[in-house]
N, C-alpha and C positions, 0 to 999 in steps of 0.2 A: 639803587640798583639792587636785583636780587638776586639770587643763586639758588639753582635748581638742579637736581641730576635726569638724565633719562637712558636708559641702556647704558649706560658708563661711563656716557659726558656729560662734563658739568658746564651747565648754560648761564652764563651771567650775561643779565640786560642792561644794556649800556645807552639807553632810550637820551636822545639831547634832544635839548630845547632850540628849536632857531626863530628866524622870524617872529620875533617876541613873544607871542604864544604859540605859536606849534610844536609842536614834538614830534621828534623820526626815531620810528625804530631799530633796533641795535641791537645785537648780540654779538658778543665770546662764548664758542665754542673749545671747548679743549677734553683730550683724554691723555693719558700714558698707555703707550700701548708698546710692548718690548723694548721696555727702559727709557723708551723716551716720552716729549709733549708736543703732541700736535696740537693745531689749532688754528681757528677758523670764526673772518671773522662773516655774521650776517645781515643786510641791512637790509631795508626795502628800498621802494623804488623814490625818488624823488618827491616827489606829488603826491606820495601817500603820508600821511600827517595826523597826526591825534590832539584834541583838548589838552590831555592829560599823559602825567606821566605815569600813571599808571594803566591806562589804557595803549599807548606805546610801545612797556612794559608785555606786558599778555599778549601783545601782540606779535613782539620779537620772538618771546616764547616760543609763539605756536610755531614761526617761520624755524625759528632753530634747530625744533623737531621733525619739523617735515624734511628739513636737509637732515639730522639722522636718520629719519627712515630713511629716504631713498639714496643716502649712500650706503646701509650694512642691507639693504635689499639690492645692491646692486653690487655687491660683494659677494653675497650668496649666492648670486646666478654660476 
């Protein structure tokens, strides 16, 4: 599990192992706004798996950053 920051949001990779030796990408995103904590869980499609936890975590962080980018661009409109 690793934690990184992107545009004020904290991203915590939470990839998990299932089916014996396959890793599923997952990340928890959180931000404090207006004195409140907002979180969002990002999970890949179930058919998207990786051989290693590191590869799944890397993908989870990319998914989380893309979600943040989409959200911030939608709010800017």
